[in-house]
Phi, psi and omega in degrees: 000313181301322180295324177294322177294323181291315182300313181302311181299321182295323174298314179302313181299312184296324177295323180293316181295320179294324179298313184297317186293322177297321176300312176310302179304323175297312177304313179299320182298316179296321180294317175301313186295321179289332182281337183066058187286005174284140183263137177294137177306322180294331176290321174298323177297315179295319177299321177299311183297321178299313180304321184291336183293144183282140178283167177253115178280146179236151184272326180201172181299327178300320175296318173299315178304313182299320179293318181296319183291336183300000000 
């Protein structure tokens, strides 16, 4: 009989957790929708061109700082 009570409590707890998880998932979907996580195609095109650019090598951090301060 005690095992039955423990099992029932565990089932209730798991159902409660599942319910909370469904609520969290719904909230996350709503937040994602509000944020507009889709990326515009022109931005993706720009990112591709940036990735193709050749980087600027620096010998040390001071050289980088000098270029930024120009």
